C-alpha positions as CSV (number, residue, x, y, z in Angstrom):
1,M,161.0,269.8,248.4
2,L,163.9,270.9,246.5
3,N,167.2,268.6,245.9
4,V,165.6,265.3,247.1
5,E,164.0,263.7,244.0
6,N,165.9,260.7,242.7
7,K,168.6,260.9,245.3
8,V,169.8,257.3,246.4
9,I,169.7,257.1,250.2
10,A,171.0,254.4,252.3
11,I,169.4,254.1,256.0
12,T,170.6,251.9,258.6
13,G,168.1,251.0,261.6
14,A,165.6,251.4,258.9
15,S,163.1,248.6,260.5
16,S,161.3,250.8,262.9
17,G,161.1,254.0,264.6
18,I,163.2,257.0,263.2
19,G,164.7,254.8,260.3
20,E,161.3,253.7,259.1
21,A,159.9,257.2,259.2
22,C,162.6,258.7,257.3
23,A,162.5,255.8,254.6
24,K,158.9,256.6,254.0
25,L,158.9,260.5,253.9
26,L,162.1,260.7,251.9
27,A,160.3,258.2,249.3
28,Q,157.2,260.2,249.4
29,N,159.4,263.0,248.2
30,G,161.0,261.3,245.2
31,A,164.2,259.8,246.8
32,K,165.2,256.0,246.1
33,V,165.8,254.8,249.3
34,V,167.7,251.4,250.6
35,L,166.6,250.2,253.9
36,G,169.1,248.2,256.2
37,A,168.6,246.5,259.2
38,R,168.9,243.0,260.9
39,R,165.1,242.4,260.9
40,T,164.5,241.5,257.3
41,E,160.9,240.6,257.6
42,K,160.0,244.1,258.8
43,L,162.3,245.7,256.1
44,E,160.5,243.7,253.5
45,K,157.1,244.9,254.8
46,I,158.1,248.6,254.7
47,V,159.6,248.5,251.3
48,K,156.4,246.7,250.0
49,N,154.6,249.9,251.6
50,I,156.6,252.3,250.0
51,C,156.4,250.6,246.6
52,S,152.6,250.2,246.6
53,S,152.4,254.1,247.4
54,G,154.6,254.7,244.3
55,G,158.0,255.0,246.0
56,I,161.0,253.4,244.9
57,A,162.7,251.3,247.8
58,E,165.1,248.3,248.3
59,F,166.3,246.4,251.3
60,K,169.2,244.3,252.5
61,A,170.1,242.8,255.9
62,V,173.1,244.6,257.7
63,D,174.9,244.3,260.8
64,V,176.4,247.8,261.4
65,T,178.9,246.3,263.8
66,D,180.5,244.3,261.0
67,R,182.7,246.5,258.7
68,Q,182.4,244.0,255.6
69,D,178.5,243.7,256.2
70,M,178.1,247.3,256.1
71,K,180.6,247.7,252.9
72,A,178.3,245.0,251.4
73,F,175.1,247.0,252.3
74,I,176.5,250.2,250.7
75,H,177.6,248.7,247.6
76,F,174.4,246.8,247.2
77,A,172.8,250.4,247.2
78,K,175.3,251.6,244.6
79,E,174.9,248.5,242.3
80,K,170.9,249.1,242.4
81,F,170.9,252.9,241.5
82,A,174.6,253.6,240.2
83,R,175.5,256.0,242.9
84,I,175.0,256.8,246.7
85,D,173.9,260.5,247.4
86,V,173.2,260.1,251.2
87,I,173.9,257.7,253.9
88,F,171.9,257.9,256.9
89,N,173.7,256.3,259.9
90,N,170.9,255.7,262.1
91,A,171.2,252.5,264.0
92,G,171.6,252.8,267.7
93,V,171.0,251.1,270.9
94,M,170.5,252.6,274.4
95,P,170.5,250.2,277.3
96,L,170.8,252.8,280.2
97,S,172.0,251.9,283.7
98,L,174.0,253.4,286.5
99,M,177.9,252.9,286.3
100,S,177.9,251.1,289.5
101,A,175.7,248.2,288.0
102,L,178.7,247.2,286.0
103,K,176.8,246.2,282.8
104,V,180.0,246.1,280.8
105,D,178.4,243.9,278.0
106,E,175.8,246.5,277.4
107,W,178.7,249.1,277.3
108,D,180.2,247.2,274.8
109,K,177.4,246.8,272.8
110,M,176.7,250.6,272.6
111,I,180.1,251.3,271.7
112,N,180.0,248.6,268.8
113,V,176.7,249.8,267.4
114,N,176.7,253.5,268.2
115,I,180.2,254.5,267.4
116,N,181.7,251.7,265.3
117,G,178.3,251.4,263.2
118,V,179.0,255.0,262.3
119,L,182.6,254.6,261.5
120,N,181.6,251.4,259.4
121,G,179.2,253.5,257.6
122,I,181.7,256.2,256.6
123,A,184.3,253.7,255.8
124,A,182.2,252.3,253.2
125,G,180.5,255.0,251.7
126,L,183.4,257.8,251.9
127,P,185.5,256.5,248.8
128,I,182.3,256.3,246.8
129,M,181.2,259.8,247.5
130,E,184.8,261.1,246.9
131,A,185.0,259.5,243.6
132,Q,181.6,260.8,242.7
133,G,182.6,264.4,243.8
134,G,180.0,264.7,246.6
135,G,177.6,263.5,249.0
136,Q,175.9,263.4,252.4
137,F,176.4,261.8,255.7
138,I,173.7,261.9,258.3
139,N,174.6,260.6,261.7
140,T,172.2,260.2,264.5
141,A,173.5,261.5,267.7
142,S,171.1,262.4,270.5
143,I,170.3,265.1,272.9
144,A,172.5,262.9,275.0
145,A,175.5,264.2,272.8
146,H,174.9,267.6,274.9
147,W,173.5,266.4,278.3
148,V,174.6,263.9,280.4
149,G,172.7,262.6,283.4
150,P,172.4,259.5,285.8
151,T,172.2,256.2,283.7
152,S,173.4,257.6,280.6
153,A,177.1,258.1,281.0
154,V,178.3,255.7,278.5
155,Y,175.3,256.3,276.0
156,S,176.0,259.8,276.2
157,A,179.8,259.1,275.6
158,T,179.0,257.1,272.2
159,K,176.8,260.1,271.2
160,Y,179.5,262.6,272.0
161,A,181.7,260.3,270.0
162,V,179.2,260.4,267.0
163,W,179.2,264.3,267.3
164,A,183.0,264.5,267.2
165,I,183.5,262.0,264.2
166,S,180.9,263.9,262.3
167,D,182.3,267.5,262.9
168,G,185.9,266.0,262.1
169,L,184.6,264.7,258.9
170,R,182.8,267.8,258.2
171,Q,186.0,269.8,258.4
172,E,188.1,267.5,256.4
173,S,185.5,267.3,253.4
174,K,185.3,270.1,250.6
175,N,182.4,268.4,248.6
176,I,180.7,266.2,251.2
177,R,177.9,267.4,253.4
178,V,177.6,266.1,257.1
179,T,174.7,266.5,259.3
180,I,174.2,265.5,262.8
181,I,170.6,264.8,264.0
182,S,170.2,265.2,267.7
183,P,166.7,263.8,268.7
184,G,165.3,264.5,272.2
185,V,162.9,262.0,273.4
186,V,161.3,260.0,270.8
187,E,158.7,257.2,271.1
188,T,160.6,254.4,269.5
189,E,161.9,251.0,270.2
190,L,165.2,252.5,271.4
191,G,165.8,251.7,275.0
192,S,163.7,248.3,274.7
193,D,166.8,246.6,275.7
194,I,167.4,248.3,279.1
195,S,167.7,245.6,281.7
196,D,168.0,247.9,284.6
197,Q,164.5,248.4,285.9
198,A,165.0,251.8,287.5
199,S,166.5,253.0,284.4
200,K,163.4,251.7,282.4
201,G,161.3,253.5,284.7
202,F,162.9,256.7,284.2
203,L,162.7,256.5,280.4
204,Q,159.1,255.8,280.5
205,E,158.6,258.9,282.5
206,L,160.5,261.0,280.0
207,R,158.2,259.3,277.1
208,K,155.2,261.0,278.7
209,T,156.1,264.2,276.4
210,A,157.8,262.1,273.7
211,L,157.9,263.4,269.9
212,T,156.8,260.9,267.2
213,P,159.4,259.7,264.7
214,D,157.9,261.7,261.9
215,A,159.3,264.8,263.6
216,I,162.7,263.7,263.1
217,A,162.0,262.3,259.7
218,R,160.9,265.9,258.9
219,A,164.3,267.3,260.1
220,V,166.2,264.8,257.8
221,L,164.3,265.8,254.9
222,Y,165.1,269.4,255.6
223,A,168.7,268.4,255.4
224,V,168.7,266.5,252.5
225,A,166.6,269.0,250.6
226,Q,169.0,271.9,250.8
227,P,171.2,272.9,247.9
228,E,174.6,271.3,247.4
229,D,176.3,274.4,248.7
230,V,174.2,274.4,251.9
231,D,175.6,272.1,254.8
232,V,173.2,271.9,257.5
233,N,175.7,270.6,260.2
234,E,173.4,269.9,263.2
235,I,169.6,269.7,264.1
236,I,168.4,269.2,267.7
237,V,164.9,268.2,267.9
238,R,163.2,268.2,271.1
239,P,159.6,268.0,272.4
240,T,158.3,271.3,273.6
241,A,157.4,270.3,276.9
242,S,160.9,268.7,277.6
243,A,163.4,269.9,279.9
244,F,166.1,267.6,278.7
């Protein structure tokens, strides 16, 4: 793929699912990937796998809800490879539930991870990219940024926010590309923290036609691979059989 080789790409939520698949595919195409998540034992295994296949990868523990921790993660990547070309703000949580269940702690968690995590990634990387004269943010939204259903009100609100933040950043930036990735239903660990049993059953039903994380990784690769004067602003990827 064009315009991928030797790019330094930092990825949050990289210990499984979409983040893991993207790290592997981007490394296969010559990128230098830096993986971040809280589960370092999984990150270490993925990095070893990438390196044993001839790729270049590093990892560092990161809590995206902690602004200083996120800054340390991005600066770690810059120190390792002298620049940052792409920051993929991918970490997210999805404990779906009806509003009437009043799972307010879960609401807070979604806001902290899904919104503040993206903002912290932008705050950490934007000064570096501006000093370099360019770069790219890729932010994971969701089909839930375009569709709201029962149990998804707060989750959808956080993903609408990711969409708005991303498009605002795009409009303000002359040299920095901004891409929103909006996956439909994907077979990942997302939603494993659902505590509401009815919501868990609804998600299991949707996942009968789920995509694999590789489908989203190919979309990310496409966005990264474009020439620097081409900014792919949003990609929505749904399972063909899905109505959502």
